[in-house]
N, C-alpha and C positions, 0 to 999 in steps of 0.2 A: 264294418260297424254293426251290421244287421244282427250279428251273433249276440251282441249285448242286449238286444231288445226282442229276443225270441219269446221271453216270458216277462210280463210286466205287472206292476201294481200301480194304481192310479190314486192321486191325492189332490185335494183342493187346498190351495194356499190362501190363508186369510190375513196375511201380514204383507207389509210393503216389500217389494222386491227391488234390488239395486237397478238403477236406470241405465247402466251401461256395462259393457263387457269388462272394462277396467275397474269400475266400482265393484262389480260382483267378485272379480278376482281378488281385489283388495280385502273384501269381507271374508272370503274363503281362506285367506292367509291365517285367520284366527284358528283354523282347524286344518292347517296344511299337514301333509303326511310327514311323519318322522319315523325313522327306522325303529324296529322293535328292539328294545333294550335286552341285555343279556338275561335278565331275570323276569322279563315280561312274556306272557303267553301270546298277546296280540296287540297290534298297534294299527290304527286306521286314521286316514286323513286324505284331504283332497290333493290331487296332482294335476298337471296339465293334461287335458283330455286328448290333445293331439300334439304331435311333435312338429318342429319347424314352424311354430306359430307364435314365437315370441316368449314362450314360457309362462303365459297367463294361465290361471287356474280355471278359466272358463272360455268357451268359444261361442260367440253370438253371431248367428247367421239368419238373415231374414226374420229378425224379431224373436228367434227362439234361442235358448241357451243350452249348451252341452256341458255337463259336469261329470267328473270321474273321481270316484273314491277308491283308494288303494287300501286293501286290508292285508296286512302281513301277519302271519302266525308262525309260531314255532311248532314243528312237527315232531312229536315225541311218541314213537310207537308204543302202544300199551304193553306189548310183549316184552319190550326192553325194560319198562318200569316194573313189571311183575317179576322178571328174572332178578333184577337188582334188589327188589324188595324181599324176595325169597332168601337171598344171600344175607340181607340185613337182619331178617328175622332169625335165621339160623345162628348168626353171630350173637344176637341178643340172648338166645337160649343157652348158648355155650357160656356166655358171660354171667348170666344171672341164675342159670339152672331152673328157669321157669318159662312158661309160655307167656308171651306178651298178651295183655288184655286188649279190648277193642280200642281204647284210647291210645295205648302204646303203639298198636299197629298203625293207627292213623298218624301218629307222630313220626314213625319210621317211614311211612309212605311219603309224608311231606318232606322229610330229609332227602330221600331218594330223588323225589321230583325236583327239589331245589338244586341238587348236585348235577342232575342230568340236563335240566332245562337250558343252561348256557351252551351245551354241546349240540342241541337240537338243530336240525336243518330249518331254514327259513323258506316259507312259501307265500307267494303273493297272489291275491285275487283282485280283480277290478270290477266295480259296479258303476255303470253309467246311468245318467238320468237326463231327461229332456224337460226343460222348463218352458212353458208357454205363458209368458208374463201377462199378455192381454187377457187370456182366459183364466189365469190364476190356477193353472193345472200343472202338476208335476208327474212325469211318467218315470218310474224307477224300474230299471231293467233287471228285475228278479222276481220270481214267484215266491221266494222264501220270505216268510213274515219276519224272521229274526234278522235276515240280511237287510231287508227294507227298513226295519226299525233301526238298525245300526247306522244306515245311511241317513235317516231322518234325525237321529241323535247327533250325528256329525254336523248337520246343518244347524241344529239348535245350538251347538257349541260355537259355530261361526257367527250366527245371528241371534243375539240375545232376545230379540222380540219375535222370533220366528214362531208362527202359529199355523197349524195345518190340521187336516182331518182326512181319513180315508174317504175316497169318493163314494157318494151315496146318491141314489135317485129316488124319486117319489114312488115309483113302482119297484118292488123288490126284484132283484135279478132272477130269483127262482120263478116268479110269475112270468117274466119276460121269456125265459128259457122254455117254459111249458107252452106258452102261446105260440112261439115260433115252431117248436117241435110238433105240435098238434095241428100245424097248418094255418095258424092265425095270420091275418094279413099284416105285412110289414113292408113299407115302401122301399126301404133301403137294405134290409137284412133278409137273407135267404138261408135256408138250412144247408149245412155242409154234409159230410159223409162220415162223421165221427161223433160218438156220444158215449157217456157212461151212465148207467142206471144203478140205483141202490135200493135196497129193501129198507123202507122207513123203520121197520121193526128190528132190523139188525144191520147197523152201519158197516159191519165188516163184510157183509154180503153184497157183491157188486158184479156187474157184467159190463164189458166194454164192447162197443161196436165200432170197428175200424173199416173204412172203405165200404160202407153199406149204403144202400138206398134207404135212408131213414124215413122216407115218406111211405114206405111199404106198410100196408095195414098189419102185417104179421109182426113188424117191429113195434108199431104204435100200440098194439094190443097189450104189450107188456106194461105200458103205463096205465092203460085203462084197467088192467088187472091189479094195479097197486104199486108197481115200481115207480121210483122218482128219478127223473133225469136231473142230475146235478152237474153235468158237464156236457157242453154241446158245441159242435163245430158250426161256425157261421161264416158266411161270405158277406162282406159289407160293400155294396155297390161294386165298382171296379177298383176299389182302393186296397183292400186287404182281406186275407183269410185268417181265421183265428179259432181258438177254442176258448169259450167263456165258461166259467163255473159259477156256482151259486154265491161265492164270496166276491164276485166281480174281479177275479184274477184272470188275466188274459194270457193264454199259453199258445205256443206254436204260431206266433204272429208272423205272417208272411205278406210283405207288400207285393201288390200286383203291378206289373208294367213298369219296370225300372230301366227301360231301354235308354232313357236319356243319360243315365249314369254311365252306361257302357260306352257312350260316345266321347266321354272325357278321356284325353290321352293318359296312358299308364305312367308316362314319365312325369306327370304332375300329380303326385299322390295327395297333396293338400287340396287341390281343386277337386279331385275325385271324391275325397272325403267330404268336402263341403257340399258338393252336389248331392251325394247320398244322404247327408244330414238334412238338407232342405226338403227332399222328397219324404224322408221319414217323419220329420216334424210336421210337415203338411198333412201326411197321412194320419198321424195320431190326432191332429187338430180336427180333421174331418170326422174321424171315428168318435171322438168324445162328443162332438156336436150331434152326430147320429144317435149315439147311445142316449144322450140327454133327451132328444126328441122322441125316441121310441119308448123311453121309460118315464115320461111325464115331467122331465126337468130335474134340476139339482135339488137336493135337500139343503136348505140354507145352513 
């Protein structure tokens, strides 16, 4: 399951959350997954996050909920569309003895797309999320803004009164990154061995440092000379390692010390899954608390 939470976006939930696993599953049925129709490009909805667990659309362990959204898309290679379109344009010219104008080309392309779409192959992706009801925090397992937005839109379809906001703290993430990078005191966070710097005058100009001693004066000099650190590797206590960026997206999240999971027998995959989930949910709970403490608390 850890592969689903390598990259995450964090949200504060400002509406009521179902009180039980069964109640949450029943609500999610309002946006349950349905297969992509023949003339649909994409379909998305919630499905059971684990197998052999009764078919519920959520899994609650130790007060945390696991959700899984399935996104199914029809894969239509652009080259196939262009080839069919070229044939359609040639037939148009033979029939009318004229070149199609822009609107006619657009109509021809729509015709080709509509004809080819039902023949396209189907591809499914999964996005998981961890909800911490007591904290009102949702962790979506994707760094992509569009994917996370799609997940949150699905929750809005399931829960009419659902309200949320991207997580924000009183101290901007950029200030926190600069403080840790330049050696500022932090009780729980210490600098890792990875960062990315950008030129504020040219956002396309960047340099990445991988597996470097970032405390070296030669590295820090780039910042004092004007570059901006917009992505920084951090280690949080003995809980996890990650890379945080100026938009508060967490990447390359890696939990530390999962020996207890390895003690669960392989022949009981559900128990192993649940043990891993408990550790992961607990790790994210501690991390969110640590970030809030280090950055002055949540923005209401």
